[in-house]
N, C-alpha and C positions, 0 to 999 in steps of 0.2 A: 458622881451620879452615873448609873449604869445606862448603857445605850442599847436599845432594841430597834432593829430595822424590820418593818413588816411590809411586805409587798402587797399591792392591791388593798390598801387599808383605808380607802375613802368610803367603803360601804360593806355591808354584810358581815361575815365572820372577821375579816381583816379590821374593819372599823371597831367591832366589839373588842377585839384583842388589843387594838391600839388604846382604847379608852380604859381597858382593864389594867394594862401596864401603867398608863399615865396616872391613874388614881393611886398607884402605889409608888409614885415619885420617880418614875423612870423618864429618861430622855427618849422620846419616841420619834422615829423618822417615819412620817406618814407618806407613803408612796401612792401616786395616782398616775393615770395616763390621760383620761379625758375629763374626769370629774373634779375640776379644780375647786369649784365652790363647795362641794361636799368635803373635800380634803381640808379646806380652810375651816369649815365648821367643826370637823373632828379635832383639828389642832386647837381651836378656840376652847372646846370643851376640856381638852387635856390640860391646857394652861390654867384654866379656871379651877381644875380639880387638884392642882398641886404638882403636876408633872411639867415637863418641858417638851414642846412639840415643834417640829420643823417639817414642812412639806417639801416634796421633791417630785417633779414630773419625770417619769421614765417609763418607757415601753419595755417591759421585761422580756418581750419577745425578740429584742435586739440586744446582742451581746455587748455592744459598745455602750448602750444606755444602762445596762446592768452594772458595768464597770464604773460608770460615772455616779450611779446611785450609791454604790458601796463606798466609793471614795468620799462622797459627801457625808455619809453616815459616820465614817471613821475619822473625819476631819475635826471633830470636836475634842476628842481626848485620845486620838490615835488608836482607838480600838472599837470593836463591835462585840458586845457581850452576848447578845442573842440575835439570831437571824430567823425570822419566820417567813418561810416561802409559802405564801398564801394565794398570790395572784393566779387566776384561772379564768378560762372561758369555756362555754359548753356549746355543743351543736347537737340538737335533737332532731334526727332524721335517720332514715335507713342508711346503713353503711355505704351502699353503692351509689347513693344520691349526693353525698357530700363531695364537693370538688376537691381535687388534689391541693389546690391553693389554700382553701379554707382548712383542710386537714393539716397541712404543714404549719399553718398559722397557729392552730390549736396546740400542736406539739411544741412549737417554739415558745409559747407562753407557759403551758402547763408543766412541761418537763424540762426543756432546755433552759427556760428562764430560771427555774429553780436551781438547776445545775450551774448555770453561769453565775448567779448571785452567790452561790456557795463557793464556787471556784475563786471568786474575787475576795470573798470574806475570809477564807481560810488563812491566808498569810497573816492577817491581823490576829486571828485566834491562835495560830501556831506560835506567834511571837510571845503571846501572853501565857501559852501553855494551858489555856482554858477557853471555854466557849460552849454555846449551846445552839443547835440548829433544830428547828421544829418545822417539818414539812406538813402541809395540809393536803391530804389525799382525799379519798371519798369511799363510802361504802361500796360504790360501784367499781372501785378499783379492787375490791376484795371479791365481789360476787358477779360483777358484770351487769350491764343493763341493756336491754333491747332498745334499739334506735339511739343509743348513745355509745356505740362501739368505740369510736375514736377517743371520746372522753374517758370511758372506762379503761381503755388501754393505756392512756397517758397517766392516769392515776395509779394503775397497777405498777407501771414502771417506776413511779415515784416511791412506791413501797419498797421495791427492790433496791432502788438507789439508797433509801434510808438504811436498810439492813446491811448492805455492803459497806457503805461509808462509815457506819457506826463502828464496825470491826476495824476498819483501817485507821480511824481517828482516835479510838479509845486510848491507845498508848500515849497519845499526845495531850490527853486531858480534855478532848473535845467530844461532846455527846451529840448524838443525832437520833431524833425520835420523830414519830409521825402520828397525827390524829386522822381518823377516818370518820368524818361526820356522816350521819344518815340523812334523813329527810329533815332539813332545817328551814325554818321560816325566814328566808332571805329573798332578795330580788331575783337571784338566779332561778328560783322556783316559781316566780310570778307568772311565767308563761305556761305553766302546767294547768290544764283545765281543772275546774272544780271536781268533776267526776273522777278524773285520774288521780288527783290529790287525795280525794276521799278513799279511793281504792288503796293507795299507798298507806294511808294512815290506818286503815282497817287491818293491815297486816302487822302493825307495830304493836308489840305487847303492851307498851305503856300508853297506847291509844291516843297519841298526839304527836305533832311535829316537835322537834327540838328548837331551842332558841340559839341565836348567835352567841349570846353571852355564856351559855352552857358550854359551847365549844371553846370560847375564849378562856374559861376557867381551866380547861384541860390543857390548852396550849401553855398557859402560865405554869401550871403544875409541872409539865414536862420540862419546861425551861429552867426550873429551879432544883429539881431532884438530882443530886450529885452522883447517885449510883444507879441511875436509870438511863440506859442507852440501847439503841437498836429495837425499841418497842413500837408496836403498832396499836394505838389505843382507839377502839371503836366508841363513837359517841352516837348511838343509834336507837336508844330506847328499847334495846333487846331484839331488834330486827335480825341481827346476825349474832 
């Protein structure tokens, strides 16, 4: 049974990806930080669908907890086949109004958390001479968003991380790719006003928000394609 570790997989895109892998018979490590009940619900759905799920509490904004999470995931069969760096937080406010402490926290989770999980997972993949890493960035990492400067910057850095690491790891049989979701119907967008959301949607050629499952399908695709690496896949309804 292959093992996939998905950070931040108790809700939103991470949850959809966890369930998508689980339905295909994978062992899924469901990571959460605060939402234990939600993580248990995801695990229950995966186990009922034919997969195997295990939950693990870890704050990916802390390197030591990333290390513990990866060790747990690798403990079942001594390897991690796929790592999905999905965990992220957002801060919607003017650039100069976000405190330095909250700014650092955002980067610790969105960027350094992904880098730390990757750092700790790579030895297992290098040992097997194969593996797949899929980073979840954002459309705003590609084009930037007003009042989400720090978020956009962290996601842009994740794109750069993907491209560079893909080149470095390709000779070792490890692939690194990235999805960039657009406006997706998840909890992260629940705080956006109806008027603002309507304005966003009016600019999308497909005239609707995307779903978490549509992003999950792309994550799975990138995790399985053996000759695809260093790619940035937009899932945005034609917005970019």
